[in-house]
N, C-alpha and C positions, 0 to 999 in steps of 0.2 A: 294356279296360273293367273298372273296379274296382267291386265290389259291397259296399255296406254290409250287414253281416250282419243288421242290424235293419231294413233298408229296401231290399229287392230289388224293383225295378220290373218288373212283369209285366202281361200282358194276361189278364184272367180271362174264360173262356168257360164259361157254365153250360149244363148239359144234364141228361138223365135218367140219366146214368151213375151208378154206385154208388161209384166210387173217384176219387181225385185223380190226375191225370196231368200231369207237367211236360214240356214240349218246348222245346228251344232251336232256333229256326228258323234256316235258312241265313243270314238277315240278322242273326243274333245276338240277335233279339228273344226274350224269354221268354214262353211261352204256358202258362197253367195251366188245365186243364179240370177242373171239379169239379161235384158234384151240386147241384141247386137248394137242397136242404135244409141243406147245410153252411154254417156261419157263416164270415164273412170272417176272423174271428180264428183259427179253427181252420185255415183255408187258409194264412193268413200264417205260423202256427207250423210247419206242414208244409213250406212253402217254405224257411223259415230252416233247418230241420233238414237240408235237401238242398243247403245252400249250397255245399259243396265240389264236389259233382257239377255244380251249375249253373255255378260259376266255371270249372271245367275245360271244360265244353261251350261256354261263351261264348268262352273263349280260343281254342278250336279253330275255332269259327266265324269269329272275327275274323282268325285266321291264314289261313284259306282265302280270306276276302274280300280280304285284302291282295294276293292273287295275281291279282285281276281288275282290269284297267285301268279307271280311272274316267273317265267322259266329262268333258271340259272345254269342250265346245261342243255346242249342240243339233244341229249339223250333223255328227254322227258316228254311225256304226253299227258294230255288232260283226260280224266275219266271221272264223270259225275262230280265235277267241281274240284277235284283234287289233281295235283301234279304227281305222276308216278314215273319213277326212273325205269329205264329199260337197258338190258345188256345180256351178257351170256353168263354172268354170275354176280352175286351181291347186288341184286336189283329187285325192284318190285315186280317187274315183268321179265321173266327169263325167256330169252329167245332160244329156239332149237340150235344146236351146235352147227347144223348144216346151213344156217342162214347167214349170208355175208353181210357186211356193213352196208353194201350197196342195195341189197335186197330187203334190208330191215324196214324201211318205210312202207313197202308194199305189204310185208307180213304184219306190221302193226296196224295198217289200215284194215286188213281183213280181221284182225283180232278185235279192233274197236267195233267193226260192223257186227261181228258175232255177239259182242257184249251188248250192243244196242238192240239187236233183235231179241235177245233173251229178256233184257230189262224192260223194254217197251211193252213186250207182250205181257209181262207180269203186271205192270201198272195198268194196262188196258183191262186186263181181266179183273183187277181190283175194283175199278170204277164202273165197268160196263153194267153189272147187275143193278147199280143205283139208278140207271136210266129208266128202268121199267120196260114196258112194251116196246118203246122206240129202239131199244137195244137190238131188236130183231133186224133193224135196218143195217146194222154193222155187218160188213162182208169181208173184213180183214184189213190188214195194214201193209204198207209197202215202205221200203227205205229208199231214199234218193238223196244225192248231194244237191243242195240248193243254196244259191247265193242270196236270195231275197226273201226267203220264207223259212220258218221253222216247221210249219205243218200246214196241211190242206185237208179238207173233207169234201169228197165228191158226192154228187147226188146219188150215185150208185152204192153208197155206203162204204166205199174204200177210203181209208185215212192214210195219207202219205206223210211220213215224218222225215225230217232232215236227219241223216245219219250222224251228222256232227252234233246233234242235240245231246248225244251221250257224253259229250265233253263237259256239259254244263251241270250245275248242282241239281240235286234231286228235286228241289222245289220248282226249278225251271222246267224240268222234264214233266213233272206232274201238271204244271200250269199249262203247257202246250197241249198235252194229251187230253186233259179235261176240257180245254177250250174246243178242241176238234171233236171230241165225243159229244159235247153239248150241241154241236151243229147237226147231229143226227136227230135231234129233237126240234131245234130252232135253226133253220138255215138262214140266219140273219144275225145282226148284232143289236137287236132291239132290247128293250127293258127285260123281257122274259128270259132272253138268252143270258144276259148279264146276271140276273137274279139266280139262275140255275148254276152258273159258274161259281158264284159266291157261296151257294149252298153246298156244292160239292167240294170246293176248295176255299175255305175262309181266308187263307193266306195268298189269294190270287194276286193281290196288288203287289205284294213282295215279289212274287214270281215275275210279274210283268216288268217291274223295275229292274230286276236282276238280268232278265233275258236281254234287255236292251244293251247292257254293258257287255254281256258275253258274246254279242255278235262279232266283236273284234277278233275272236279266236277261231272263227270259222276257217280261215285260210292259214292258221298257224300250224 
């Protein structure tokens, strides 16, 4: 995506904030948040002044997007980083004959949720023993559809995982689960927490970079 320095297309969001903030979304869309009182011309000048940073972030977002397989048919779903076809015959996922086309999305959602429950449980059981004694704080995991988070760890030891996480590659799934399990030991994001994440998952930086791109498929 090439940007004209004098004409950078962005979505403007007005609020009570006092300063301007520019964000490049995982979709490579540029969002500018600005005060109600700030004129459009001032905002435009500020955006142009940040062109180099914006171009770099847009290029990074597009590079991550290129790693995500794109749907070529409405009869496809994501599972663990792959696109699988679905249908009643000659497909990766075979639907029961009694399921109509209208009921297929609901059936597939239940199928994906069951796959998430089984796979997440397996990954958790793989890493949990590596925590040592703090693993005793773990009291189970729950699945929930979330728009703003892939995972949460509560003080009671319950880990909540976004059921849409099953759509992402295995490295992303492991990254989120390891992240939340480490909160059973360090309920913060300090140096010791990050050191533990790195010890359990040396490829955690790859996982972090990929999961940012995969946020675009949450509602797909």
